[in-house]
VEXNURO-620518 format. One record per residue (C-alpha): x, y, z; residue number from 1; residue in three letters; chain. Coordinates in Angstrom, 3 decimals. Example, Ala and Ser with C-alpha at 12.3 -4.5 7.8 and 13.67 -1.06 7.14 Angstrom:
2
          X          Y          Z     n   res   chain
     12.300     -4.500      7.800     1   ALA       A
     13.670     -1.060      7.140     2   SER       A
***
This chain:
159
          X          Y          Z     n   res   chain
     68.720     95.333     53.946     1   MET       A
     68.984     93.713     57.542     2   CYS       A
     66.141     92.332     59.620     3   TRP       A
     66.920     94.660     62.781     4   GLY       A
     66.807     97.604     60.339     5   CYS       A
     63.511     97.032     59.164     6   ILE       A
     62.514     96.607     62.506     7   MET       A
     63.656     99.596     63.526     8   ALA       A
     61.908    101.418     60.446     9   ILE       A
     58.681     99.597     61.013    10   PHE       A
     58.655     98.853     64.685    11   GLY       A
     57.423     95.715     66.528    12   LYS       A
     55.186     93.062     65.052    13   THR       A
     51.758     93.340     66.065    14   GLY       A
     49.549     90.060     66.956    15   PRO       A
     48.619     87.891     63.948    16   THR       A
     45.240     88.837     62.356    17   GLY       A
     42.486     86.324     61.420    18   TYR       A
     42.988     83.804     58.816    19   THR       A
     40.769     84.591     55.220    20   GLY       A
     38.986     82.384     53.269    21   PRO       A
     40.577     79.777     51.181    22   THR       A
     40.857     81.107     47.656    23   GLY       A
     40.138     79.356     44.228    24   PRO       A
     42.206     76.071     43.371    25   LYS       A
     45.063     77.034     40.817    26   GLY       A
     45.791     75.614     37.603    27   ASP       A
     47.809     72.203     38.108    28   THR       A
     49.864     73.072     35.053    29   GLY       A
     52.123     70.866     32.915    30   SER       A
     55.359     71.529     33.834    31   GLY       A
     58.291     69.910     35.974    32   VAL       A
     56.413     70.907     38.958    33   THR       A
     52.963     70.240     37.661    34   GLY       A
     51.060     66.919     37.596    35   GLN       A
     51.725     64.807     34.398    36   GLY       A
     49.601     62.813     32.226    37   ALA       A
     48.295     59.399     33.363    38   THR       A
     50.367     56.621     32.868    39   GLY       A
     49.288     53.348     31.166    40   PRO       A
     47.131     50.588     33.037    41   THR       A
     49.319     47.994     34.674    42   GLY       A
     48.731     44.153     34.332    43   PRO       A
     45.793     42.431     35.930    44   ALA       A
     46.291     40.713     39.296    45   GLY       A
     45.496     37.134     40.159    46   GLU       A
     41.768     35.866     40.434    47   THR       A
     41.078     35.386     43.873    48   GLY       A
     39.413     32.336     45.551    49   GLN       A
     35.699     31.656     44.730    50   ALA       A
     33.161     32.957     47.543    51   GLY       A
     30.943     30.659     49.354    52   ALA       A
     27.578     29.322     47.566    53   GLN       A
     24.629     31.802     48.171    54   GLY       A
     21.425     30.606     49.398    55   ILE       A
     19.163     29.051     46.599    56   ALA       A
     16.316     31.480     45.671    57   GLY       A
     12.679     30.360     45.297    58   ALA       A
     11.309     28.171     42.396    59   GLN       A
     10.048     30.304     39.393    60   GLY       A
      6.735     29.834     37.792    61   ALA       A
      6.418     27.255     35.049    62   THR       A
      6.924     28.424     31.667    63   GLY       A
      4.749     27.958     28.615    64   TRP       A
      4.639     24.839     26.611    65   THR       A
      6.379     25.057     23.401    66   GLY       A
      5.067     24.199     19.950    67   ARG       A
      5.396     20.403     18.758    68   THR       A
      8.282     20.072     16.470    69   GLY       A
      8.060     18.788     12.895    70   PRO       A
      7.702     14.985     12.183    71   THR       A
     10.793     13.389     11.351    72   GLY       A
     11.469     11.159      8.066    73   THR       A
     10.560      7.665      8.393    74   ALA       A
     13.242      5.009      9.020    75   GLY       A
     14.120      1.988      6.736    76   ILE       A
     11.664     -0.783      6.811    77   GLN       A
     13.029     -3.523      9.398    78   GLY       A
     13.423     -7.254      8.725    79   PRO       A
     10.624     -9.340      8.555    80   THR       A
      9.851    -11.471     11.931    81   GLY       A
      9.732    -15.186     12.223    82   TYR       A
      6.447    -17.256     11.083    83   THR       A
      4.659    -18.150     14.158    84   GLY       A
      3.602    -21.861     14.895    85   TYR       A
     -0.007    -22.791     13.212    86   THR       A
     -2.609    -23.194     15.808    87   GLY       A
     -4.708    -26.108     16.520    88   ARG       A
     -7.835    -26.765     14.052    89   THR       A
    -10.883    -25.736     15.809    90   GLY       A
    -14.053    -27.715     15.901    91   PRO       A
    -16.254    -28.302     12.875    92   ALA       A
    -19.217    -25.843     11.997    93   GLY       A
    -22.619    -26.960     11.543    94   SER       A
    -23.738    -27.967      8.422    95   VAL       A
    -25.522    -25.497      6.285    96   GLY       A
    -28.669    -25.540      4.500    97   PRO       A
    -28.993    -27.222      0.908    98   THR       A
    -28.380    -25.028     -1.746    99   GLY       A
    -31.118    -24.542     -4.574   100   PHE       A
    -31.359    -27.528     -7.323   101   THR       A
    -30.169    -26.109    -10.873   102   GLY       A
    -31.888    -26.728    -13.923   103   PRO       A
    -31.836    -29.905    -15.742   104   SER       A
    -29.486    -30.555    -18.593   105   GLY       A
    -30.267    -31.587    -22.008   106   PHE       A
    -30.505    -35.290    -22.694   107   ASP       A
    -27.344    -36.555    -24.408   108   GLY       A
    -27.240    -38.440    -27.669   109   THR       A
    -25.795    -42.112    -27.262   110   PRO       A
    -23.487    -41.650    -30.556   111   GLY       A
    -23.772    -43.137    -33.809   112   PRO       A
    -26.479    -46.102    -33.644   113   VAL       A
    -25.340    -49.238    -35.119   114   LEU       A
    -28.038    -51.480    -36.570   115   PRO       A
    -28.575    -55.008    -36.020   116   ALA       A
    -26.011    -56.972    -38.336   117   GLY       A
    -23.516    -54.168    -37.821   118   SER       A
    -19.770    -55.369    -36.809   119   LEU       A
    -18.052    -54.089    -34.099   120   PHE       A
    -14.011    -54.317    -34.418   121   PHE       A
    -12.018    -54.208    -31.265   122   SER       A
     -8.404    -55.432    -29.839   123   VAL       A
    -10.374    -55.714    -26.489   124   LEU       A
    -12.407    -58.715    -25.698   125   ASN       A
    -15.061    -56.567    -24.144   126   VAL       A
    -18.665    -57.151    -25.300   127   ASN       A
    -19.625    -53.870    -27.118   128   PRO       A
    -22.841    -53.427    -25.109   129   ALA       A
    -20.595    -52.879    -22.114   130   VAL       A
    -18.413    -49.843    -23.816   131   SER       A
    -21.419    -48.706    -26.306   132   LEU       A
    -24.404    -48.910    -23.494   133   GLY       A
    -26.924    -50.687    -26.081   134   TYR       A
    -27.319    -53.634    -28.289   135   GLY       A
    -27.304    -57.398    -28.259   136   THR       A
    -23.833    -58.423    -29.411   137   TRP       A
    -22.412    -61.960    -29.974   138   VAL       A
    -18.614    -63.008    -30.597   139   ALA       A
    -18.417    -63.356    -34.416   140   PHE       A
    -14.496    -64.050    -34.838   141   GLU       A
    -11.046    -63.535    -33.521   142   SER       A
     -7.756    -63.647    -34.781   143   GLY       A
     -4.538    -62.031    -36.023   144   GLU       A
     -4.642    -60.351    -39.350   145   PHE       A
     -0.982    -59.866    -39.636   146   SER       A
      2.253    -60.482    -37.752   147   GLU       A
      2.419    -56.806    -36.619   148   ALA       A
     -0.928    -56.394    -35.170   149   THR       A
     -2.667    -57.624    -31.910   150   ALA       A
     -5.407    -59.930    -31.672   151   THR       A
     -8.643    -58.298    -33.012   152   VAL       A
    -12.271    -59.239    -31.926   153   TYR       A
    -15.260    -58.797    -34.203   154   ILE       A
    -18.540    -58.624    -32.761   155   TRP       A
    -21.842    -58.626    -34.512   156   ARG       A
    -25.318    -57.046    -33.363   157   ARG       A
    -28.152    -59.437    -33.259   158   THR       A
    -30.776    -56.945    -31.880   159   VAL       A
***
């Protein structure tokens, strides 16, 4: 049908009416005319320049003191150091008090007592009164008794 024919049947178009409210949103669909699935994420872009340093914040409160840790193992002994110089001798101290006198000892015996008339033989030409500590002795005789011996001195006790 032609446009003019339609106009002849219905008459002239009147003024436009008011626009009604928007209808509900329709389904996007999944076909050629609809929106497809989300594609993969692209690669990350380059890192930008660092921003300016911000203003320093206020100092925080001092934290708690931690526990003391365990004592470590002892190290090896070091080498012995050098011996120092000997210092000067100090002044002599005062003399102390005399100690107690001990008990007297027993009287010693002079040895065998040789009576008057006894003979005393010696290789030393020393009066027996000196070596024995008693008696009066006179030289009785001296001489060699054999070629292998020294001179022998004989003394006789008189008192």
